[in-house]
C-alpha positions as CSV (number, residue, x, y, z in Angstrom):
1,M,-15.2,-4.6,15.5
2,P,-12.6,-6.2,14.1
3,A,-8.3,-4.8,15.6
4,K,-7.4,-2.0,13.1
5,S,-3.2,-3.7,12.5
6,S,-2.1,0.4,12.1
7,P,-2.4,3.0,14.0
8,S,-3.9,6.1,12.2
9,I,-2.0,9.1,11.3
10,A,-2.5,13.0,10.6
11,R,-0.7,14.9,8.6
12,P,-1.8,19.0,9.3
13,K,-2.0,21.4,7.4
14,R,0.7,23.6,9.3
15,P,4.3,22.8,10.3
16,P,5.1,20.7,13.0
17,P,5.1,22.7,16.1
18,V,7.5,25.1,18.0
19,L,8.0,24.4,22.1
20,I,9.2,27.2,24.6
21,C,10.0,26.1,27.8
22,V,7.7,27.9,30.3
23,K,10.0,27.9,33.3
24,C,12.9,29.3,31.6
25,L,10.8,31.9,30.8
26,S,9.5,33.4,34.0
27,K,13.2,32.6,35.0
28,I,14.6,35.9,32.6
29,D,13.6,39.0,32.3
30,G,11.7,40.1,30.1
31,G,10.5,36.4,29.2
32,K,7.0,38.3,27.4
33,K,9.3,39.6,24.9
34,L,10.9,37.2,23.8
35,K,7.8,34.8,23.7
36,Q,6.2,38.0,21.7
37,A,8.8,38.5,19.4
38,L,9.5,34.7,19.0
39,K,5.8,34.7,18.0
40,A,5.9,37.3,15.7
41,E,9.0,36.4,14.0
42,L,7.8,33.0,13.6
43,K,4.7,35.0,11.4
44,R,7.3,36.4,9.7
45,A,9.1,33.9,8.7
46,A,5.7,31.4,7.8
47,A,4.6,34.6,5.3
48,A,8.5,35.2,4.2
49,Q,7.7,32.0,2.4
50,R,3.6,31.7,1.9
51,G,2.9,29.3,4.3
52,K,0.9,29.1,7.9
53,R,3.3,29.9,11.5
54,P,4.4,27.1,13.4
55,K,2.2,26.8,16.7
56,L,4.4,28.2,19.6
57,V,3.7,25.5,21.9
58,T,4.6,26.5,25.8
59,T,6.0,23.7,27.3
60,S,6.6,22.3,31.4
61,C,10.2,21.8,31.8
62,L,12.6,20.8,28.6
63,G,15.3,19.5,31.4
64,I,17.9,21.7,29.9
65,C,18.0,24.6,32.2
66,P,20.4,27.0,31.3
67,K,21.1,30.0,33.8
68,R,20.4,33.2,31.3
69,A,18.3,31.5,28.4
70,V,15.0,30.0,27.0
71,V,15.1,26.5,25.6
72,T,13.3,25.7,23.1
73,A,13.1,23.1,20.1
74,S,10.9,22.4,17.1
75,A,10.6,18.7,15.0
76,A,13.4,19.4,13.0
77,T,15.9,20.5,16.0
78,L,14.4,17.1,17.9
79,G,15.3,15.1,15.3
80,R,18.1,16.0,15.3
81,G,19.5,15.9,18.7
82,E,19.4,19.7,19.6
83,Y,17.8,22.2,21.1
84,V,18.0,25.8,20.4
85,L,19.1,28.1,23.3
86,I,17.0,31.6,23.1
87,E,19.8,34.1,26.0
88,D,18.1,37.4,24.5
89,R,15.2,39.1,22.1
90,S,18.6,40.1,19.7
91,E,18.9,36.3,19.0
92,V,15.2,35.2,17.8
93,A,15.5,35.8,14.3
94,A,18.6,33.2,14.5
95,A,17.5,31.3,16.2
96,V,14.1,31.3,13.8
97,G,15.8,30.6,11.2
98,V,17.3,27.1,13.1
99,L,14.1,26.1,13.7
100,I,12.0,25.8,10.9
101,E,14.7,24.7,8.7
102,E,14.0,21.2,7.3
């Protein structure tokens, strides 16, 4: 079998995932509720744009480790070299706006 000259590229129909640090979630009070609120807000934002919602993927430590916040990131924010810190559920809507902007 001949060697390929370039890698295969897959283009999913779903938007890029949103990453959330599981270590940060376990350290703050109400981490589970914050994750649920983030997932619900991603779903609401996707419905407003009439598209599929990005998957919310829990990851191991992202290396930022704030004292009282959860680190999140998306392809858009990582492309700019930024992470989004969410301290409580009241900040989720604003965070989603930053996470899914292109």
